[in-house]
Every structure is written in structure tokens, then in C-alpha cells.
Backbone as numpy.savetxt, mean C-alpha at the origin, in Angstrom:
# Nx Ny Nz CAx CAy CAz Cx Cy Cz
-18.74 7.99 -36.11 -19.27 7.23 -35.00 -18.88 7.95 -33.70
-19.84 8.22 -32.89 -19.64 8.96 -31.64 -19.40 7.97 -30.50
-18.39 8.27 -29.69 -18.06 7.38 -28.57 -18.24 8.12 -27.26
-18.96 7.51 -26.33 -19.08 8.05 -24.98 -18.06 7.36 -24.10
-17.14 8.13 -23.54 -16.16 7.55 -22.62 -16.47 8.01 -21.21
-16.65 7.07 -20.33 -16.89 7.41 -18.93 -15.56 7.77 -18.28
-15.64 8.35 -17.10 -14.42 8.69 -16.36 -13.59 7.44 -16.11
-14.24 6.33 -15.74 -13.52 5.08 -15.50 -12.85 4.58 -16.78
-13.52 4.76 -17.90 -12.94 4.37 -19.18 -11.70 5.18 -19.51
-11.74 6.46 -19.21 -10.59 7.32 -19.46 -9.44 6.91 -18.56
-9.74 6.66 -17.28 -8.69 6.23 -16.35 -8.08 4.91 -16.84
-8.91 3.97 -17.24 -8.40 2.69 -17.72 -7.53 2.88 -18.96
-7.95 3.76 -19.85 -7.18 4.04 -21.05 -5.83 4.64 -20.69
-5.81 5.62 -19.77 -4.56 6.24 -19.36 -3.63 5.25 -18.67
-4.20 4.40 -17.82 -3.39 3.38 -17.15 -2.79 2.42 -18.17
-3.56 2.06 -19.17 -3.07 1.17 -20.21 -1.94 1.83 -20.99
-2.14 3.09 -21.37 -1.12 3.80 -22.14 0.16 4.00 -21.35
0.05 4.18 -20.06 1.25 4.39 -19.23 1.84 3.08 -18.73
1.15 1.97 -18.97 1.65 0.67 -18.54 1.39 0.37 -17.08
0.59 1.17 -16.42 0.38 1.00 -14.99 -0.56 -0.14 -14.65
-1.41 -0.56 -15.58 -2.39 -1.59 -15.23 -1.73 -2.91 -14.90
-0.64 -3.25 -15.55 0.01 -4.52 -15.29 0.43 -4.66 -13.85
1.01 -3.61 -13.31 1.47 -3.66 -11.92 0.31 -3.77 -10.96
-0.76 -3.03 -11.22 -1.87 -3.03 -10.28 -2.77 -4.23 -10.45
-2.75 -4.87 -11.62 -3.60 -6.02 -11.83 -2.97 -7.28 -11.22
-1.69 -7.23 -10.89 -1.02 -8.37 -10.33 -1.40 -8.54 -8.86
-1.12 -9.74 -8.37 -1.39 -10.01 -6.96 -0.43 -9.22 -6.09
-0.80 -9.05 -4.83 0.05 -8.34 -3.88 1.46 -8.94 -3.85
1.54 -10.26 -3.83 2.84 -10.92 -3.76 3.73 -10.54 -4.93
3.14 -10.39 -6.12 3.93 -10.05 -7.31 4.32 -8.58 -7.35
3.58 -7.72 -6.68 3.92 -6.29 -6.69 4.87 -5.93 -5.57
5.08 -6.84 -4.63 5.96 -6.57 -3.50 7.38 -6.32 -4.01
7.99 -5.24 -3.51 9.36 -4.91 -3.90 10.12 -4.39 -2.70
11.40 -4.70 -2.65 12.28 -4.21 -1.60 13.53 -3.66 -2.27
14.06 -2.57 -1.74 15.27 -2.00 -2.30 16.02 -1.16 -1.28
17.29 -0.99 -1.53 18.12 -0.19 -0.65 19.23 -1.03 -0.04
20.09 -0.38 0.70 21.20 -1.02 1.39 20.98 -0.90 2.90
20.87 -2.02 3.61 20.51 -1.98 5.02 21.39 -1.06 5.88
22.67 -1.01 5.59 23.56 -0.24 6.46 23.91 1.14 5.90
23.44 1.45 4.70 23.72 2.76 4.11 22.47 3.63 4.02
21.48 3.14 3.32 20.28 3.95 3.05 19.05 3.47 3.79
19.09 2.27 4.33 17.89 1.65 4.85 17.22 0.87 3.73
16.18 0.14 4.07 15.48 -0.66 3.07 14.06 -0.14 2.93
13.62 0.01 1.70 12.25 0.44 1.39 11.47 -0.76 0.87
10.28 -0.95 1.40 9.39 -2.01 0.96 8.11 -1.37 0.43
7.56 -1.92 -0.65 6.26 -1.44 -1.12 5.51 -2.57 -1.80
4.18 -2.41 -1.81 3.31 -3.38 -2.48 2.00 -2.67 -2.80
1.24 -3.26 -3.71 -0.04 -2.66 -4.09 -1.04 -3.75 -4.46
-2.28 -3.35 -4.56 -3.33 -4.26 -4.96 -4.62 -3.51 -5.21
-5.55 -4.16 -5.83 -6.87 -3.58 -6.09 -7.87 -4.26 -5.18
-8.69 -3.47 -4.51 -9.73 -4.01 -3.64 -11.09 -3.54 -4.13
-12.10 -4.31 -3.81 -13.46 -3.96 -4.22 -14.14 -3.19 -3.10
-13.65 -1.97 -2.90 -14.21 -1.09 -1.87 -13.91 0.34 -2.27
-14.76 1.25 -1.84 -14.51 2.67 -2.09 -13.24 3.07 -1.34
-12.53 4.08 -1.82 -11.30 4.50 -1.14 -11.46 4.78 0.35
-12.54 5.44 0.75 -12.74 5.74 2.18 -12.83 4.46 3.00
-13.54 3.46 2.49 -13.66 2.18 3.19 -12.32 1.46 3.19
-11.59 1.54 2.08 -10.28 0.89 1.99 -9.30 1.50 2.99
-9.35 2.82 3.15 -8.47 3.48 4.13 -8.76 2.98 5.54
-10.02 2.85 5.88 -10.38 2.33 7.21 -9.93 0.88 7.35
-10.02 0.11 6.26 -9.53 -1.27 6.28 -8.01 -1.32 6.46
-7.30 -0.40 5.82 -5.85 -0.31 6.01 -5.53 -0.01 7.47
-6.29 0.90 8.07 -6.06 1.26 9.47 -6.22 0.04 10.36
-7.29 -0.73 10.16 -7.51 -1.94 10.96 -6.37 -2.95 10.76
-5.96 -3.10 9.50 -4.88 -4.05 9.19 -3.56 -3.66 9.81
-3.24 -2.37 9.76 -2.00 -1.89 10.36 -2.00 -2.12 11.87
-3.12 -1.82 12.50 -3.23 -2.02 13.95 -3.09 -3.50 14.29
-3.69 -4.38 13.47 -3.61 -5.82 13.71 -2.18 -6.33 13.56
-1.37 -5.65 12.75 0.03 -6.04 12.56 0.96 -5.40 13.58
0.39 -4.69 14.56 1.20 -4.15 15.64 1.66 -2.72 15.49
1.11 -2.02 14.50 1.47 -0.61 14.33 0.64 0.23 15.29
1.25 1.29 15.82 0.56 2.16 16.77 0.38 3.56 16.18
-0.41 4.35 16.89 -0.69 5.72 16.44 -1.13 5.76 14.98
-1.98 4.81 14.59 -2.44 4.72 13.21 -3.50 5.79 12.98
-3.25 6.65 12.01 -4.17 7.74 11.71 -4.58 7.70 10.24
-5.82 8.12 9.98 -6.36 8.19 8.63 -6.56 9.65 8.28
-6.13 10.04 7.09 -6.39 11.36 6.54 -7.23 11.15 5.28
-8.56 11.20 5.45 -9.47 10.94 4.33 -9.25 11.95 3.20
-8.98 13.20 3.54 -8.81 14.22 2.52 -7.59 13.94 1.63
-6.50 13.50 2.25 -5.28 13.18 1.50 -5.30 11.75 0.95
-6.19 10.91 1.49 -6.25 9.52 1.05 -5.11 8.68 1.57
-4.67 8.96 2.83 -3.54 8.24 3.39 -3.84 7.68 4.78
-3.09 6.66 5.14 -3.11 6.08 6.49 -1.64 5.94 6.90
-1.33 6.31 8.14 0.05 6.23 8.62 0.08 5.56 9.99
1.03 4.67 10.19 1.23 4.01 11.47 2.70 3.84 11.75
3.04 3.59 13.01 4.44 3.49 13.43 4.67 2.21 14.22
5.92 1.71 14.12 6.27 0.48 14.82 7.77 0.43 15.06
8.15 -0.08 16.22 9.56 -0.32 16.51 9.82 -1.79 16.25
9.80 -2.16 14.98 9.94 -3.56 14.61 11.32 -4.13 14.86
12.33 -3.27 14.92 13.70 -3.74 15.12 14.08 -3.77 16.60
13.22 -3.23 17.47 13.52 -3.21 18.89 14.61 -2.23 19.28
14.86 -1.23 18.44 15.95 -0.29 18.68 15.48 1.01 19.33
14.17 1.19 19.44 13.65 2.46 19.94 13.46 3.49 18.85
13.88 3.16 17.63 13.70 4.05 16.47 12.48 3.57 15.69
11.47 4.39 15.58 10.22 3.99 14.93 10.35 3.98 13.41
9.71 2.98 12.82 9.58 2.94 11.36 8.15 3.34 11.02
7.99 3.94 9.86 6.68 4.43 9.43 6.15 3.56 8.29
4.89 3.17 8.41 4.18 2.48 7.35 3.11 3.43 6.87
3.09 3.69 5.57 2.08 4.58 5.02 1.33 3.86 3.90
0.03 4.04 3.89 -0.81 3.45 2.87 -1.64 4.51 2.18
-2.00 4.24 0.94 -2.88 5.13 0.19 -3.98 4.31 -0.47
-5.07 4.97 -0.75 -6.17 4.34 -1.49 -6.75 5.39 -2.41
-6.87 5.03 -3.69 -7.49 5.96 -4.64 -8.42 5.18 -5.56
-9.43 5.87 -6.03 -10.48 5.25 -6.82 -9.92 4.66 -8.11
-10.42 3.48 -8.43 -10.08 2.80 -9.68 -11.28 1.95 -10.08
-12.04 2.42 -11.04 -13.21 1.68 -11.48 -14.22 1.55 -10.36
-14.62 0.31 -10.04 -15.58 0.06 -8.97 -14.91 -0.22 -7.63
-13.62 0.02 -7.54 -12.89 -0.26 -6.31 -11.85 0.79 -6.04
-10.75 0.34 -5.46 -9.66 1.25 -5.11 -8.32 0.56 -5.32
-7.35 1.34 -5.74 -5.97 0.89 -5.77 -5.38 1.22 -4.41
-4.86 0.21 -3.75 -4.27 0.37 -2.42 -2.77 0.13 -2.54
-1.99 1.03 -1.97 -0.54 0.89 -1.97 -0.03 1.11 -0.55
1.02 0.38 -0.17 1.64 0.62 1.12 3.15 0.69 0.95
3.77 1.50 1.80 5.20 1.76 1.75 5.74 1.73 3.18
6.86 1.04 3.37 7.48 0.88 4.68 8.97 1.10 4.53
9.55 1.88 5.42 10.98 2.13 5.33 11.67 1.78 6.64
12.64 0.89 6.55 13.50 0.60 7.68 14.66 1.58 7.62
15.04 2.12 8.74 16.14 3.07 8.79 17.47 2.34 8.62
18.51 3.08 8.25 19.81 2.46 8.05 20.25 1.75 9.33
20.85 0.58 9.13 21.29 -0.23 10.27 20.25 -1.20 10.77
19.02 -1.13 10.25 17.96 -2.03 10.68 17.67 -3.06 9.59
17.38 -4.27 10.01 17.04 -5.34 9.07 15.78 -6.04 9.56
15.11 -6.72 8.64 13.91 -7.46 8.98 13.78 -8.65 8.05
12.88 -9.53 8.37 12.61 -10.72 7.56 11.70 -10.32 6.40
12.26 -10.31 5.19 11.50 -9.87 4.01 10.26 -10.72 3.77
10.34 -12.01 3.97 9.18 -12.89 3.76 8.05 -12.52 4.72
8.41 -12.21 5.97 7.40 -11.80 6.94 6.74 -10.49 6.51
7.54 -9.52 6.06 6.99 -8.24 5.64 6.06 -8.43 4.44
6.46 -9.26 3.47 5.61 -9.52 2.30 4.27 -10.09 2.73
4.30 -11.07 3.62 3.06 -11.70 4.09 2.18 -10.70 4.83
2.79 -9.88 5.70 2.03 -8.88 6.45 1.44 -7.83 5.52
2.22 -7.37 4.54 1.72 -6.39 3.56 0.48 -6.93 2.86
0.56 -8.16 2.40 -0.55 -8.74 1.64 -1.77 -8.95 2.53
-1.58 -9.27 3.80 -2.71 -9.36 4.73 -3.37 -7.99 4.86
-2.56 -6.96 5.01 -3.09 -5.60 5.17 -3.84 -5.17 3.91
-3.23 -5.36 2.75 -3.86 -4.94 1.48 -5.13 -5.72 1.22
-5.08 -7.03 1.36 -6.27 -7.83 1.09 -7.40 -7.53 2.08
-7.04 -7.20 3.30 -8.05 -6.85 4.30 -8.65 -5.47 4.10
-8.01 -4.64 3.31 -8.51 -3.27 3.10 -9.86 -3.24 2.39
-10.17 -4.29 1.67 -11.43 -4.34 0.95 -12.60 -4.87 1.77
-12.36 -5.23 3.01 -13.41 -5.84 3.84 -14.04 -4.83 4.75
């Protein structure tokens, strides 16, 4: 019996074999993670989600979302599939960087964002989770 596997089918199979689909199929709130020591290493935040938009459109949506959340100098690199923005969320004059990516997944895109607070800086984790999910969910619009 001959089987035709499309590129999307192969990607889905690889994601299943590597266990990656579970993380990406979950809601933004469930994929949100924070780690690190505030006064030693800083804190890293990340989250992901799937949107029903091509990666290029999702990147532009990430850019709009980052700007709406107060990030400045937001730039899109379509070739690399990234969006980067900066914010002085702690009021210390030291900028934090928020970076997002979008890559093709089936009929949409997997969107991921990463934010790092520098050592000595703290923030409200619940607020960051909510803002991340607004940005990710808006990337598909």
C-alpha cells in the first residue's frame, strides 16, 4: 500500500514523535513558563501558541501586539522569522528585550515569545502572562 505524505503530515509526525505537539496544542496560559533567580540570573519568561495565520502575518501581528503593550523600537525580520522590542518595565533605565518568532505549522503558525528580566529586576508574573497571551492571540489577526 502506497502512502502519500504531505510536508504538513511529515511535520505533524515529527512533532508527535518528539512530543512537541502537546506543548504547542495547549493554550497560551498553559505554555507560559518562568524560571531563574531574580537577583542572580534574572528571570526568563516564555509562552507559545498556534495561530491561524501565515508566519509573515503572525510576525506583523506580534509587532502590533508588542507595541500595544508598550514596547519600543519593535522590528520585524521576515527572513529570520523574528520580532524584537524593548521596554524599561522596571523603571531602572535598563532595557529588557522581548523576542517573538513565528514558523509555519500546518495551515497556521507556531508563535513563541521570550522575555528576560535582568538580574535585580522583578515584575508581576500574572501581568506578564496576561500580556503574553494578548500578544500571542493577537498575532493571528
